[in-house]
C-alpha positions as a Python dict, from the first residue, in 0.01 Angstrom:
ca = {
    (1, 'M'): (0, 0, 0),
    (2, 'F'): (219, -185, -176),
    (3, 'H'): (568, -32, -265),
    (4, 'W'): (825, -219, -503),
    (5, 'Y'): (1116, 21, -332),
    (6, 'G'): (1052, -228, -6),
    (7, 'V'): (1056, -550, -179),
    (8, 'I'): (1333, -483, -377),
    (9, 'V'): (1524, -357, -48),
    (10, 'G'): (1392, -711, 91),
    (11, 'I'): (1538, -875, -147),
    (12, 'A'): (1888, -690, -135),
    (13, 'A'): (1872, -810, 236),
    (14, 'V'): (1783, -1132, 173),
    (15, 'V'): (2092, -1150, -84),
    (16, 'W'): (2336, -1001, 149),
    (17, 'W'): (2198, -1240, 467),
    (18, 'S'): (2243, -1534, 230),
    (19, 'M'): (2565, -1509, 84),
    (20, 'A'): (2716, -1373, 407),
    (21, 'E'): (2589, -1731, 617),
    (22, 'Y'): (2703, -1938, 298),
    (23, 'L'): (3034, -1772, 343),
    (24, 'E'): (3061, -1798, 695),
    (25, 'P'): (2813, -2014, 824),
    (26, 'K'): (2892, -1898, 1200),
    (27, 'L'): (2733, -1602, 1130),
    (28, 'K'): (2391, -1680, 1192),
    (29, 'K'): (2354, -1576, 1529),
    (30, 'V'): (2519, -1231, 1425),
    (31, 'I'): (2309, -1150, 1064),
    (32, 'P'): (1948, -1065, 1288),
    (33, 'I'): (2077, -828, 1501),
    (34, 'T'): (2305, -669, 1240),
    (35, 'L'): (2060, -634, 996),
    (36, 'L'): (1834, -509, 1273),
    (37, 'L'): (2065, -235, 1398),
    (38, 'A'): (2159, -178, 1008),
    (39, 'L'): (1779, -72, 988),
    (40, 'I'): (1799, 131, 1316),
    (41, 'G'): (2102, 306, 1187),
    (42, 'A'): (1977, 378, 847),
    (43, 'R'): (1679, 566, 945),
    (44, 'T'): (1881, 735, 1253),
    (45, 'Y'): (2100, 882, 1034),
    (46, 'H'): (1817, 1013, 784),
    (47, 'V'): (1621, 1145, 1074),
    (48, 'F'): (1947, 1350, 1179),
    (49, 'E'): (2033, 1473, 861),
    (50, 'Y'): (1689, 1574, 803),
    (51, 'W'): (1645, 1703, 1160),
    (52, 'E'): (1460, 2002, 1018),
    (53, 'H'): (1203, 1830, 878),
    (54, 'Y'): (1168, 1579, 1177),
    (55, 'Q'): (1174, 1842, 1496),
    (56, 'T'): (833, 1974, 1372),
    (57, 'N'): (679, 1653, 1226),
    (58, 'T'): (842, 1417, 1505),
    (59, 'S'): (518, 1173, 1445),
    (60, 'G'): (704, 1074, 1121),
    (61, 'V'): (1034, 1002, 1270),
    (62, 'L'): (877, 617, 1254),
    (63, 'R'): (718, 614, 942),
    (64, 'V'): (980, 404, 778),
    (65, 'W'): (746, 332, 456),
    (66, 'E'): (733, 676, 362),
    (67, 'G'): (1091, 695, 292),
    (68, 'G'): (1432, 765, 414),
    (69, 'L'): (1691, 533, 499),
    (70, 'S'): (2074, 600, 503),
    (71, 'I'): (2324, 358, 357),
    (72, 'W'): (2641, 562, 621),
    (73, 'G'): (2364, 489, 920),
    (74, 'A'): (2337, 113, 810),
    (75, 'L'): (2693, 82, 779),
    (76, 'L'): (2799, 272, 1091),
    (77, 'L'): (2568, 66, 1341),
    (78, 'G'): (2507, -233, 1179),
    (79, 'G'): (2869, -281, 1067),
    (80, 'G'): (2995, -158, 1391),
    (81, 'Y'): (2805, -417, 1610),
    (82, 'Q'): (2888, -699, 1332),
    (83, 'Y'): (3298, -606, 1374),
    (84, 'L'): (3285, -580, 1753),
    (85, 'V'): (3123, -887, 1784),
    (86, 'A'): (3210, -1138, 1506),
    (87, 'R'): (3541, -956, 1405),
    (88, 'K'): (3734, -1194, 1233),
    (89, 'S'): (3391, -1293, 1023),
    (90, 'T'): (3375, -913, 876),
    (91, 'W'): (3498, -1073, 512),
    (92, 'A'): (3197, -1276, 495),
    (93, 'V'): (2972, -986, 594),
    (94, 'V'): (3196, -743, 359),
    (95, 'T'): (3189, -971, 83),
    (96, 'P'): (2822, -940, -55),
    (97, 'L'): (2780, -586, 65),
    (98, 'P'): (2872, -421, -284),
    (99, 'L'): (2602, -700, -449),
    (100, 'A'): (2270, -591, -229),
    (101, 'Q'): (2383, -206, -220),
    (102, 'A'): (2347, -254, -624),
    (103, 'I'): (2009, -403, -584),
    (104, 'G'): (1904, -164, -347),
    (105, 'R'): (2026, 123, -613),
    (106, 'V'): (1772, -34, -842),
    (107, 'A'): (1509, 34, -587),
    (108, 'N'): (1589, 390, -619),
    (109, 'G'): (1544, 385, -991),
    (110, 'V'): (1196, 214, -962),
    (111, 'N'): (1115, 475, -700),
    (112, 'G'): (1234, 780, -953),
    (113, 'E'): (1536, 896, -726),
    (114, 'F'): (1867, 982, -810),
    (115, 'T'): (1789, 1027, -1177),
    (116, 'N'): (2040, 1283, -1268),
    (117, 'P'): (2320, 1184, -1525),
    (118, 'V'): (2652, 1045, -1459),
    (119, 'M'): (2808, 1033, -1839),
    (120, 'G'): (2446, 957, -1974),
    (121, 'I'): (2329, 733, -1696),
    (122, 'P'): (2130, 780, -1380),
    (123, 'W'): (2274, 839, -1102),
    (124, 'W'): (2161, 517, -977),
    (125, 'G'): (2199, 306, -1213),
    (126, 'M'): (2620, 421, -1264),
    (127, 'E'): (2604, 347, -886),
    (128, 'A'): (2474, 18, -907),
    (129, 'I'): (2735, -60, -1193),
    (130, 'L'): (3036, 64, -989),
    (131, 'D'): (2892, -166, -719),
    (132, 'L'): (2892, -457, -889),
    (133, 'V'): (3228, -424, -992),
    (134, 'L'): (3328, -392, -657),
    (135, 'F'): (3154, -697, -566),
    (136, 'G'): (3367, -842, -842),
    (137, 'I'): (3679, -704, -691),
    (138, 'I'): (3631, -789, -346),
    (139, 'W'): (3494, -1181, -473),
    (140, 'Y'): (3837, -1276, -564),
    (141, 'L'): (4068, -1087, -335),
    (142, 'K'): (4195, -1270, -25),
    (143, 'K'): (3973, -1241, 288),
    (144, 'E'): (4209, -1005, 545),
    (145, 'W'): (4175, -761, 206),
    (146, 'R'): (3809, -754, 170),
    (147, 'L'): (3687, -518, 452),
    (148, 'G'): (3948, -226, 327),
    (149, 'V'): (3854, -251, -6),
    (150, 'Y'): (3505, -193, 51),
    (151, 'L'): (3594, 70, 241),
    (152, 'L'): (3811, 231, 12),
    (153, 'G'): (3642, 160, -252),
    (154, 'Y'): (3293, 242, -171),
    (155, 'G'): (3419, 574, -29),
    (156, 'L'): (3586, 646, -385),
    (157, 'I'): (3274, 542, -551),
    (158, 'R'): (3056, 777, -358),
    (159, 'L'): (3297, 1037, -349),
    (160, 'A'): (3321, 1031, -759),
    (161, 'L'): (2923, 1002, -791),
    (162, 'Q'): (2839, 1268, -533),
    (163, 'P'): (2840, 1595, -663),
    (164, 'Y'): (2607, 1448, -953),
    (165, 'R'): (2360, 1315, -675),
}
């Protein structure tokens, strides 16, 4: 079965990967592992978050095509790995991240998820807009500031929007 959600998330990953490698070519060897670990972390976090469902449905744990990824797990495992092995290049990995996240939120919209309104805009759309603003801010910052501003900025975005989710 064809899923637009998967296509759009795939586009988001390609945009992120392409931009990160463009900004820092030394990341060619690190990014594939970072992306794989991000996917594993995203699924693992989701499974733990909904453990009550999966403890009685263990065969569903690996069925990613049925839904269930978490940005927090992706950031923890993929981002943690990247930071450990290529700390000086973290700025290049972080720079396109909010752009990729905005694209990923469009996938949520296509899926009909997170439709609660925030100032008249569906939740997924408001996060996509704010992610694009964060991307614009990060793009113009010094390399040394990008990780901190991303973590603070995305944390504030989610803190502000979470009650509407």
